[in-house]
C-alpha positions as CSV (number, residue, x, y, z in Angstrom):
1,M,17.1,-21.6,10.7
2,K,15.7,-20.4,7.2
3,Y,14.2,-17.4,7.1
4,N,11.0,-18.2,5.3
5,K,10.1,-20.7,8.3
6,I,10.8,-17.7,10.6
7,A,8.7,-15.2,9.1
8,Y,5.9,-18.3,8.8
9,A,6.4,-19.2,12.3
10,G,6.0,-15.4,13.3
11,A,2.6,-15.0,11.4
12,L,1.2,-18.4,13.0
13,L,1.9,-17.4,16.2
14,A,0.1,-13.9,15.4
15,L,-3.3,-15.7,14.1
16,L,-3.6,-16.9,17.5
17,Q,-3.5,-13.0,18.8
18,G,-7.0,-13.6,20.6
19,T,-7.1,-17.1,20.6
20,A,-8.7,-17.8,24.1
21,S,-6.6,-19.9,27.0
22,C,-9.2,-22.7,27.2
23,E,-7.9,-23.7,23.4
24,L,-4.2,-23.7,24.2
25,T,-3.8,-27.1,25.9
26,E,-0.1,-27.2,25.2
27,K,2.6,-25.0,23.9
28,L,2.4,-23.9,20.2
29,Q,5.1,-26.0,18.6
30,G,5.9,-23.1,16.1
31,E,6.6,-20.7,19.1
32,L,10.3,-19.8,18.6
33,T,12.9,-20.6,21.6
34,A,16.3,-18.9,22.1
35,D,18.0,-22.3,20.9
36,Q,16.4,-22.0,17.1
37,I,18.5,-19.2,16.3
38,P,22.2,-18.1,16.4
39,K,23.1,-17.6,19.9
40,G,23.1,-13.5,20.4
41,D,22.4,-13.0,16.8
42,P,19.0,-12.7,16.2
43,A,19.6,-11.1,12.6
44,A,17.7,-14.0,10.5
45,L,14.8,-13.3,12.6
46,L,14.8,-9.7,11.4
47,Q,14.9,-10.9,8.1
48,G,12.1,-13.1,8.9
49,V,10.0,-10.1,10.1
50,Y,11.3,-7.8,7.2
51,S,9.6,-11.2,4.9
52,A,6.5,-11.2,6.8
53,Q,5.8,-8.0,5.4
54,R,5.3,-9.3,1.5
55,D,2.1,-10.9,1.4
56,P,-0.1,-8.5,3.7
57,I,1.5,-5.1,1.6
58,Q,2.4,-6.3,-1.8
59,G,0.1,-7.6,-4.2
60,H,-3.7,-7.0,-4.8
61,V,-5.6,-9.2,-2.4
62,S,-4.7,-7.7,1.2
63,V,-3.9,-3.9,2.0
64,F,-3.9,-3.3,-1.5
65,A,-7.6,-4.4,-1.9
66,L,-9.1,-2.7,1.5
67,Q,-6.8,0.7,0.3
68,E,-7.8,0.6,-3.3
69,V,-10.5,-1.6,-4.6
70,S,-12.8,0.4,-1.4
71,T,-11.8,4.0,-3.6
72,D,-12.9,5.6,-6.4
73,A,-9.7,4.4,-7.9
74,R,-10.0,0.7,-9.0
75,I,-13.0,-1.2,-9.9
76,M,-13.0,-5.5,-9.6
77,P,-15.6,-6.1,-12.2
78,T,-17.8,-9.5,-12.2
79,R,-16.9,-10.6,-15.7
80,G,-19.9,-13.0,-16.7
81,P,-18.3,-16.1,-14.7
82,D,-15.0,-14.5,-14.0
83,W,-14.3,-12.8,-10.5
84,D,-17.3,-13.3,-9.1
85,D,-15.6,-14.9,-5.9
86,N,-18.4,-15.1,-4.1
87,G,-19.1,-11.3,-4.0
88,K,-15.8,-10.1,-1.7
89,W,-14.7,-7.8,-4.2
90,R,-18.0,-6.3,-5.0
91,Q,-18.9,-5.8,-1.1
92,L,-15.4,-4.1,-1.0
93,F,-16.3,-1.7,-4.2
94,N,-19.7,-1.0,-2.6
95,H,-18.6,-0.8,1.1
96,T,-21.0,-3.7,2.2
97,W,-18.4,-6.1,4.0
98,D,-19.1,-7.4,7.1
99,G,-16.4,-9.1,9.7
100,N,-16.5,-12.5,7.6
101,N,-15.1,-10.7,4.4
102,E,-12.2,-13.0,3.5
103,R,-10.2,-9.8,2.5
104,V,-11.0,-8.2,5.7
105,R,-10.3,-11.0,7.8
106,D,-6.8,-12.0,6.3
107,T,-5.5,-8.7,6.0
108,F,-5.8,-8.0,9.7
109,N,-4.8,-11.5,10.7
110,Q,-1.7,-11.1,8.4
111,L,-1.0,-7.6,10.0
112,E,-0.9,-9.1,13.2
113,G,1.4,-11.5,12.1
114,I,3.9,-8.8,11.6
115,E,3.1,-7.2,15.0
116,F,3.7,-10.5,16.6
117,A,7.0,-11.5,15.0
118,S,8.2,-8.1,15.5
119,T,7.5,-8.0,19.1
120,D,8.8,-12.0,19.7
121,L,12.0,-10.9,18.2
122,L,12.8,-8.7,21.0
123,R,13.0,-11.3,23.4
124,F,16.3,-12.9,21.6
125,G,18.6,-10.1,22.5
126,P,19.0,-7.7,19.4
127,T,21.8,-5.2,19.0
128,P,19.8,-1.8,19.3
129,Q,19.8,-1.5,15.6
130,Q,18.1,-4.6,15.0
131,A,15.4,-3.7,17.8
132,A,14.9,-0.4,16.6
133,E,14.1,-1.8,12.7
134,S,12.0,-4.4,14.2
135,R,10.1,-2.3,16.3
136,F,9.8,0.4,13.2
137,L,8.2,-3.0,11.4
138,R,5.9,-3.5,14.1
139,A,4.8,0.3,14.5
140,W,4.1,0.3,10.6
141,A,1.9,-2.6,11.1
142,E,0.4,-0.9,13.6
143,F,-0.6,2.0,11.7
144,L,-2.1,0.0,9.0
145,L,-4.4,-1.6,11.6
146,L,-5.1,1.7,12.8
147,D,-5.7,3.2,9.7
148,M,-8.3,0.5,8.7
149,Y,-9.6,-1.2,11.9
150,D,-8.9,1.5,14.6
151,Q,-7.9,-1.5,16.7
152,V,-4.4,-3.2,17.4
153,L,-3.7,-6.6,19.2
154,Y,-0.7,-6.9,21.0
155,R,1.3,-8.6,23.8
156,E,4.4,-7.6,25.5
157,P,7.6,-9.8,24.3
158,G,7.8,-13.2,25.5
159,E,4.4,-12.9,27.1
160,E,2.2,-16.4,27.4
161,L,0.1,-17.1,24.5
162,S,-2.6,-18.0,26.9
163,N,-3.1,-14.8,27.9
164,L,-5.7,-12.6,25.9
165,A,-4.3,-9.9,23.5
166,R,-5.1,-6.8,25.0
167,V,-6.3,-3.9,22.5
168,R,-5.2,-0.2,21.9
169,K,-7.8,1.7,19.5
170,G,-8.1,5.4,18.7
171,P,-5.9,7.7,19.9
172,E,-4.1,5.4,22.2
173,A,-3.0,3.8,19.5
174,L,-1.7,6.2,17.6
175,N,0.2,8.1,20.5
176,Y,1.9,4.5,21.4
177,I,3.3,4.5,17.5
178,V,4.2,8.0,17.8
179,S,6.6,7.1,21.3
180,E,7.8,4.0,19.2
181,L,9.4,6.1,16.2
182,N,10.4,9.0,18.5
183,A,12.3,6.5,21.0
184,I,14.0,4.2,17.8
185,Q,15.0,7.1,15.7
186,K,18.5,7.3,16.9
187,D,19.1,3.6,16.5
188,L,17.8,3.2,13.0
189,P,20.5,3.2,10.1
190,D,20.7,5.6,7.7
191,A,20.4,3.6,4.9
192,P,19.6,1.5,2.6
193,V,15.9,2.3,1.7
194,S,15.0,-1.3,1.4
195,K,15.4,-1.5,5.6
196,A,13.8,0.5,8.2
197,T,15.7,3.8,8.2
198,K,15.5,7.3,10.1
199,D,14.1,8.7,7.1
200,A,11.2,5.8,7.1
201,A,10.5,6.5,10.5
202,R,10.3,10.2,9.7
203,V,7.7,9.8,6.8
204,L,5.8,7.6,9.2
205,L,5.8,10.1,11.9
206,M,4.2,12.4,9.2
207,K,1.3,10.2,8.2
208,C,0.7,10.1,12.1
209,Y,0.4,13.8,12.8
210,L,-1.2,14.1,9.6
211,N,-4.2,11.6,10.2
212,K,-4.1,12.6,13.9
213,G,-7.3,14.0,13.8
214,V,-8.7,11.7,11.7
215,Y,-8.0,9.2,14.3
216,A,-9.7,11.1,17.0
217,N,-12.9,11.7,14.8
218,R,-13.1,10.1,11.5
219,Q,-16.5,11.8,10.4
220,S,-15.4,15.2,11.7
221,P,-11.5,15.2,11.9
222,T,-9.8,18.8,13.2
223,F,-6.3,19.6,12.2
224,A,-4.2,21.1,14.9
225,A,-1.6,23.7,13.5
226,A,0.5,22.1,16.1
227,D,0.6,18.8,14.1
228,M,0.5,20.0,10.7
229,N,4.0,22.0,11.4
230,Q,5.2,18.8,12.9
231,V,4.3,16.9,9.4
232,I,6.5,20.3,7.8
233,T,9.8,19.8,9.8
234,L,9.7,16.2,9.2
235,A,9.4,16.8,5.5
236,D,11.9,19.7,5.9
237,E,14.5,17.4,7.0
238,I,14.0,14.5,4.7
239,I,14.2,17.2,1.7
240,N,17.1,19.1,3.4
241,S,19.3,15.8,3.6
242,N,19.6,16.0,-0.2
243,K,19.3,11.9,-0.6
244,Y,16.3,12.0,-2.8
245,S,15.6,13.6,-6.2
246,F,13.0,13.4,-9.1
247,T,14.0,10.4,-11.4
248,P,14.2,11.2,-15.2
249,N,11.0,9.4,-15.7
250,Y,8.4,8.6,-13.4
251,F,8.1,5.2,-13.6
252,D,12.0,4.6,-13.0
253,N,10.4,4.6,-9.4
254,F,8.7,1.2,-10.1
255,A,10.8,-0.4,-12.7
256,P,12.5,-4.4,-12.3
257,D,15.5,-2.0,-11.4
258,N,14.0,1.1,-9.3
259,G,16.7,-0.4,-6.4
260,T,19.3,1.4,-8.3
261,I,17.2,4.0,-10.2
262,G,14.3,4.9,-8.2
263,R,15.7,8.1,-6.4
264,E,12.5,9.1,-5.1
265,N,12.2,6.0,-3.2
266,I,12.4,6.5,0.6
267,F,10.9,3.1,2.2
268,T,10.9,-0.2,0.1
269,Q,10.3,-4.1,-0.1
270,E,13.5,-5.8,-1.7
271,N,12.5,-8.3,-4.2
272,T,14.7,-10.5,-6.2
273,F,13.4,-13.3,-8.3
274,G,12.7,-16.5,-6.3
275,N,12.8,-14.5,-3.4
276,G,10.4,-11.8,-3.7
277,G,6.7,-10.9,-2.7
278,P,3.3,-11.1,-4.8
279,L,4.3,-7.8,-6.6
280,R,3.6,-9.3,-10.4
281,D,-0.2,-9.5,-9.3
282,L,-0.3,-5.5,-9.5
283,W,0.3,-6.2,-13.8
284,K,-1.3,-10.1,-13.6
285,F,-4.6,-9.3,-12.4
286,V,-5.0,-6.9,-14.5
287,S,-3.4,-8.0,-18.1
288,H,-5.7,-9.7,-20.2
289,Y,-5.3,-13.4,-20.8
290,N,-4.0,-12.8,-24.4
291,M,-1.2,-10.1,-23.1
292,R,2.0,-12.4,-23.7
293,P,4.1,-13.5,-21.9
294,V,2.2,-11.8,-18.7
295,D,-0.9,-14.3,-19.5
296,G,-2.8,-12.1,-17.0
297,Y,-6.1,-12.7,-15.3
298,N,-8.5,-9.9,-16.7
299,G,-9.6,-8.4,-13.7
300,P,-9.4,-5.0,-12.1
301,A,-9.8,-1.9,-14.0
302,V,-9.9,2.0,-12.9
303,P,-12.9,4.0,-13.4
304,G,-13.5,6.0,-16.0
305,A,-14.0,9.2,-13.9
306,F,-10.6,8.5,-12.3
307,Y,-8.9,8.7,-15.8
308,D,-10.3,11.9,-16.4
309,L,-8.3,13.3,-13.6
310,F,-5.5,13.4,-15.9
311,E,-4.3,15.4,-18.7
312,A,-3.5,14.3,-21.9
313,T,0.3,15.4,-21.9
314,D,0.4,13.9,-18.0
315,K,3.0,11.3,-18.5
316,R,1.6,9.3,-15.0
317,R,-1.1,8.6,-17.3
318,G,0.9,6.3,-19.2
319,M,3.4,5.8,-21.8
320,P,6.2,3.6,-23.3
321,Y,8.5,2.3,-21.5
322,D,11.4,0.0,-22.0
323,V,12.7,-2.7,-19.3
324,A,16.0,-4.8,-20.1
325,G,14.7,-8.0,-21.7
326,G,11.2,-6.6,-22.7
327,P,9.6,-6.9,-26.0
328,A,10.8,-4.1,-28.8
329,N,7.2,-2.2,-28.7
330,P,7.7,-1.7,-32.4
331,G,4.7,0.6,-32.3
332,R,5.5,2.6,-29.3
333,R,2.2,1.4,-27.3
334,I,1.5,2.4,-24.0
335,N,2.6,-0.2,-21.6
336,V,2.7,1.7,-18.3
337,G,0.5,3.7,-16.7
338,F,-3.3,3.8,-17.7
339,L,-4.0,1.0,-21.1
340,I,-6.9,2.1,-22.8
341,G,-8.3,1.7,-26.8
342,Q,-7.0,-1.0,-28.9
343,Q,-4.3,-3.3,-27.6
344,Y,-1.0,-4.6,-29.5
345,N,1.4,-7.9,-29.2
346,L,4.3,-5.5,-28.2
347,A,6.7,-7.9,-30.0
348,T,5.1,-7.6,-33.1
349,D,2.7,-4.6,-33.0
350,A,-0.2,-7.0,-34.1
351,P,-3.7,-6.0,-32.8
352,L,-4.7,-8.5,-30.1
353,T,-8.2,-9.7,-29.7
354,T,-10.4,-11.5,-26.8
355,R,-10.6,-15.1,-26.2
356,N,-13.8,-14.8,-28.8
357,G,-11.5,-13.1,-31.7
358,A,-13.2,-9.3,-31.1
359,P,-10.5,-6.8,-31.1
360,L,-9.0,-6.2,-27.5
361,V,-10.1,-2.8,-27.0
362,F,-10.0,-1.6,-23.2
363,T,-12.7,0.8,-22.9
364,K,-13.5,3.7,-20.6
365,D,-17.0,2.5,-19.8
366,V,-17.1,-0.2,-16.8
367,S,-19.3,-1.5,-14.6
368,L,-19.4,-3.7,-11.5
369,V,-21.2,-6.3,-12.9
370,E,-20.5,-6.8,-16.7
371,S,-22.4,-8.9,-19.2
372,G,-22.3,-9.3,-23.1
373,G,-19.7,-10.0,-26.0
374,D,-17.3,-7.3,-24.9
375,L,-16.9,-8.1,-21.4
376,E,-13.8,-8.9,-21.2
377,A,-12.4,-5.7,-22.4
378,K,-14.5,-3.4,-20.8
379,G,-12.3,-1.2,-18.4
380,I,-9.0,0.6,-18.4
381,R,-6.3,-1.4,-16.8
382,P,-3.9,0.3,-14.6
383,I,-0.1,-0.7,-14.5
384,K,2.1,1.0,-12.0
385,Y,5.2,-1.2,-12.1
386,P,6.9,-1.8,-15.2
387,V,6.3,-5.6,-15.9
388,D,9.8,-7.4,-15.3
389,Y,9.8,-9.5,-18.3
390,V,12.8,-11.3,-17.5
391,S,11.2,-12.9,-14.3
392,E,7.9,-13.7,-16.2
393,V,9.7,-15.6,-19.1
394,K,11.7,-17.5,-16.3
395,G,8.3,-18.5,-14.6
396,G,7.8,-18.3,-11.1
397,N,5.8,-16.0,-8.3
398,S,8.3,-13.3,-8.2
399,S,9.5,-9.9,-9.7
400,E,13.0,-8.3,-9.6
401,N,10.5,-4.4,-8.4
402,D,10.9,-3.7,-5.3
403,H,8.0,-2.8,-3.5
404,V,7.2,1.0,-3.0
405,T,6.0,2.3,0.6
406,F,7.3,5.8,0.7
407,R,8.3,8.2,-1.7
408,L,9.6,11.7,-2.1
409,A,6.3,12.9,-3.9
410,D,4.5,11.9,-0.9
411,V,6.6,14.0,1.3
412,L,6.2,16.9,-0.7
413,L,2.2,16.5,-1.3
414,M,2.4,15.9,2.8
415,K,4.0,18.9,3.1
416,A,1.4,21.3,0.9
417,E,-1.4,19.7,2.4
418,A,-0.1,20.6,6.3
419,I,0.6,24.1,5.1
420,L,-2.9,24.1,3.5
421,R,-4.3,23.0,7.2
422,G,-3.1,25.5,8.9
423,G,0.6,25.2,9.5
424,T,3.5,27.4,8.8
425,A,5.1,28.0,5.6
426,T,8.6,26.9,5.2
427,S,11.3,26.9,2.3
428,A,13.3,23.8,1.7
429,G,15.0,22.4,-1.4
430,S,14.3,24.3,-4.5
431,Y,10.2,23.4,-4.3
432,G,9.6,26.9,-3.3
433,S,7.5,27.7,0.1
434,T,3.7,27.6,-0.8
435,P,1.9,25.2,-1.1
436,L,0.8,26.0,-4.9
437,A,4.5,26.1,-5.6
438,I,5.3,22.8,-4.0
439,V,2.5,21.1,-5.7
440,N,3.5,23.0,-9.3
441,A,7.3,21.7,-8.8
442,L,5.8,18.3,-8.6
443,R,3.5,18.5,-11.4
444,T,5.7,20.2,-14.0
445,H,8.9,18.3,-13.4
446,P,10.0,16.7,-17.2
447,S,9.1,13.4,-15.6
448,R,5.2,14.5,-14.6
449,G,5.1,16.9,-18.0
450,A,1.5,18.2,-16.3
451,S,0.8,21.8,-16.4
452,A,1.0,23.8,-13.5
453,L,-1.9,24.6,-11.7
454,P,-3.3,28.5,-11.0
455,A,-4.6,27.8,-7.8
456,L,-4.6,25.1,-5.1
457,T,-7.6,24.1,-2.8
458,L,-7.7,20.8,-0.6
459,D,-10.3,19.6,-3.6
460,I,-7.5,20.1,-5.7
461,L,-4.6,18.5,-3.9
462,I,-7.4,15.3,-3.1
463,D,-7.0,14.7,-7.0
464,E,-3.6,15.4,-7.4
465,R,-2.7,13.1,-4.5
466,G,-4.7,10.3,-6.9
467,R,-2.7,11.2,-9.8
468,E,0.6,10.9,-8.2
469,L,0.1,7.9,-5.9
470,Y,-2.3,5.7,-7.7
471,S,-2.2,1.9,-6.8
472,E,0.5,2.8,-4.1
473,S,-2.7,1.8,-1.1
474,W,-3.0,5.2,-0.1
475,R,-6.3,6.3,-2.0
476,R,-8.8,5.1,1.2
477,N,-6.2,6.7,3.7
478,D,-6.3,10.0,1.8
479,L,-10.1,10.0,0.7
480,V,-11.0,9.5,4.6
481,R,-8.8,12.3,5.9
482,F,-10.6,14.5,3.1
483,G,-13.9,13.7,3.5
484,K,-14.8,11.9,0.6
485,F,-14.5,8.6,0.9
486,L,-18.5,7.6,1.8
487,L,-19.3,9.6,-1.4
488,A,-21.4,7.9,-4.0
489,R,-20.2,7.2,-7.3
490,K,-20.9,5.1,-10.2
491,D,-22.7,1.5,-9.0
492,K,-22.3,2.5,-5.5
493,P,-24.7,4.9,-3.3
494,A,-23.5,6.9,-0.5
495,S,-22.0,4.7,2.5
496,N,-22.7,4.8,6.3
497,P,-20.1,6.1,8.5
498,S,-19.6,2.9,10.1
499,R,-17.5,1.9,6.8
500,L,-15.0,4.5,7.7
501,V,-12.9,1.6,9.3
502,Y,-13.4,-2.3,8.7
503,P,-14.9,-4.9,11.4
504,V,-12.6,-6.6,13.4
505,P,-12.5,-10.2,11.8
506,Q,-15.7,-12.0,13.4
507,Q,-13.6,-14.9,14.8
508,Q,-11.3,-12.9,16.3
509,V,-14.0,-11.0,18.3
510,D,-16.0,-14.5,19.3
511,I,-13.0,-15.8,21.0
512,N,-11.0,-12.8,22.9
513,S,-13.3,-10.9,25.3
514,N,-10.8,-7.6,25.0
515,I,-12.3,-6.7,21.8
516,T,-15.4,-4.6,21.4
517,Q,-16.8,-4.9,17.8
518,N,-16.5,-1.7,15.6
519,P,-19.5,0.5,15.5
520,G,-22.1,-0.6,12.9
521,Y,-20.8,-4.2,12.5
């Protein structure tokens, strides 16, 4: 059976997690049976589970949309008749979504698809390593569901689809994820980073312990020293392995060949041309229509206040970056990071224009609804992953950039945060033992080029996490933990605390009596 068919079948089944028994009058034709995979070898099915991650986790419309567009780091302006999309993007930005929002609904269903497919694999006699990898991918999907929706629907392997899916919520869901990660650790491989590994499980456990107080009480979380010490211990295990180090160039971690040169990456999704996810959306969505050969969609931007968090010398803010097969860029124009000001043809250095012939000048000022002759150019454009020009010229819908989920930099920042929140300081690697030393080791590395901070507080640290991890789908998670997600910002008033979680899609609530809708929806 082909990988994509297996992934599709698993995802299709998962869409029925909450389906009422009266709607199932016969066995679903898409359900996999033991004779549909090689006997005793569910490797193809496991590859299908890996592939099922691509659509929800890569690209701009699912996990990324919920974790970034709802924050201070991303804005999706309606540009005249473009990007109205029935208001779904404005709802995310303004925190006015409900259980029928397309992005809220589809992301939940896609993540439940991974949960189901990874569980279903376990009934086909996998090896201990295959089972461990599948259980890790399930734990990763369940973590995202817990983080965003506070509810995880589940069944046991092989359980009848006519049974309503059960629900784990809050601390119960987190405890299950932690127990799973601890149980599978010994059976996970050490490499490669494109697969579920022991270190990937360690980083996910760090996320669990760091957010444990959040999932118990999102409005007023507390952070137990014992949990923070777990974060620190896991961080030290990763650091002391000496397997990860800073790359010479920050953007190497995200380049088309980042599977080879991305030294910081701990867990990625491998993409190859013709067999990858929608990662190219991360540059297609933000690029202007005339920025060939990308031919973008001219949508999202970065609010000016977020751009202002960066020093002018901080290389993470933007730089010229050369990729194989890319244009010559004779003017050494910034083509990764934040694109601001006059934009140029990167092959000839000729100034670009909008569709009406005006200079294409990306401005710091941008509003949620734009009008007027300059609406196409409003907003700084973020490009974290250098464009894979070779794949763009070939055409198609995939690129060679591997999608990055966990990196060494995040491990260091989580360790610094855990110490600030009451954990015991330790020394590992060459990064120092204090939160300030750890963060400055990151900032002042030549790949970043930022100045050393004179002091470090939680308010400063949340800004540093923004600078380091922008466009990596962690901003909402961070802002909730730091108590800043609900705050007012340009074009958005302060939010009701119910917005700290998304609603379970209404279609799921309507057909599954085990689900209680989240408060406020």
